[in-house]
N, C-alpha and C positions, 0 to 999 in steps of 0.2 A: 808546314802546311803551305804558306805563301812565301815568295821570295821577300827579301828585306825591302826592296823597292815597292812591291805590292802592299806589304804591311804598312809602310810609311804613308801610302795613299789611302788605304782602306780603313785602317783603325780609326782615324779621326772622323771619317764619313760615317762609319758604323756607329760610333759613339753618338754623333749628332742625331742620326735617324732613330736608332734603337733605344739608347739609354736616355738621352735628353728629349727625344721626341720633338725636335725642332719643328715648328710650324704644324704641330699635331694637337688635335683636341682629344686624342685617345690617351688613356693611362698607359704606363709601361706594360702592365699585364695584358691589356687589350692589344697593344702593338705586338707583343710577343706571340699572342694567340694568332693574330693575323699572319705573322711570319710563319708560324707553325702550320697553319692550314695551307698556305702557299707552298711551303716545303713539301707537304704531303702531296699536293697536286703535281709537284715537280719530281715526285718519286725520290726524294732525298730523305731517307730515314734518319740519318745522323742529325741533319738540321732540324727535322721535325721534333726529334726527342729533346734536343737542346732547347729549342724555343718553347716547347710545351712545358718543360721543366720550369723555365723562367716565367712563363705565363701563370702557372699555378703558384709559384713562389711569390709572385707579385699580386696575387689575389684576384685573378680574373674569375668572375662568377659564371654559373651556368646561364643566367639571364644575359650576361654580357656576351657570352659565346654565341647564343642564338641571335642576338642583335647584330653582331659582327657578320655572322653567316648570311644574314638577310640585308645587310647594308649595301649601299652603292654610293657613288659620288666620286668626285675628283680626288679627295684625300685617300679614300680606300684604294682607288685604282693606282695612285702614285705609290702607296706603300706596297701594294702587290707587285707593281712593276719593279720596285727596288728589290724586293725579296726574290723575284725571278732572276734578276741580274746577279744577285749574290749567290744564288744556287747554281747559276751557270758557271760562275767562277770556280766553285767547289768542284763541279763535275769536270770542268776543263782540267783542273789540277789532278783530279783522280785519274783521268785518262792519259795525261801527258807528263806530269811532273812527279807523281807519287809512286811510280813503278820501280 
């Protein structure tokens, strides 16, 4: 999927942001749901499916989903920006490296 150099840089960053939720008040399920909806906005079906799977597995509730959809603020915007960046990397790899 990614080159060895890209993986060496991205894996620790993804771990901090997604799994550990560094500097985040959201649960893992809530963060995964936020990544899922951002992936959907970016037309990345693969990322959407993966993040939605983990959101459900980590117990995001319907109430939390609605709360996230209506939320705003610096933290939400930061997470969305990171998700868009990650999706752009996937799209770049699809177009240039995975052929």
